[in-house]
N, C-alpha and C positions, 0 to 999 in steps of 0.2 A: 306349163310345163310348155309349153309350143311358143310359148314368148324367149323364154331362157334361151332351150336350146335355139331356136331364130337369132337371137344374141351373142349367141356362142359361134354360130356360124357364119354369121358378120365378123366377127371380133379373126376368127383362122382366114377369112378370106381376108381381112385389111392390116393384118401382121404384117406381114412380110412386106407390101404395101408402103406401111408406114418406117420399118426399119428402114427401108433400100432413100425413101426419104431423111431421116434422122441424119442416114452416112450421107446423102448427097452436101444436108443442111451443115453439116460438122466442115467438108471440103470446104466448103465456099467461103464459110468464116476465119478457117483454116488461111485462105487467100486469103479475103480484109483482111486477115493478122500480116500478113506479110508485107501487102504493099502500105501499111500505113509504116512497116521496118524499111522498106525500100527493099527489099529483098524478090519481090514479088519478080517470075521471069525464071528464077535464079533454082536448081537443086536442090532441094535442100541434102543432098548428099554430096554431089558431087563440088554442090556454087557454081557451074558453068550455067551459060544458056541453057531456058530448054527451047526443044528447035517449036520457032514458028508455028508449022501442022499442028504442034501436039497442041501446044492453047489455041489456038486456034480448035479444035476437036473437045478441049477441053480444058474451060477458061480458068480453069479452078485444080491447073494440075499439079502435082508438085516436087516432081522426076523429071527428068530427059527420061527418054526411053529407054536409053543404057540401065535403067535403074528405078527401073519400071516394075519391077519386084520386093523393092524397097515402100511403094507408096502405099 
């Protein structure tokens, strides 16, 4: 019973980290697809260039600052 409780505690501790990493993997995979398509660096909403400082902070950014809420 202690082992099961310990495993549940460990799962509850790690689950948010796993979810965050899976989300980040999705962002990076999408950015890779945009590179392949030749659209990397363009906002997926307005197609304008994403600000350089935004891409430096987050190379997987899919939107410009104006469209952050769509990301």
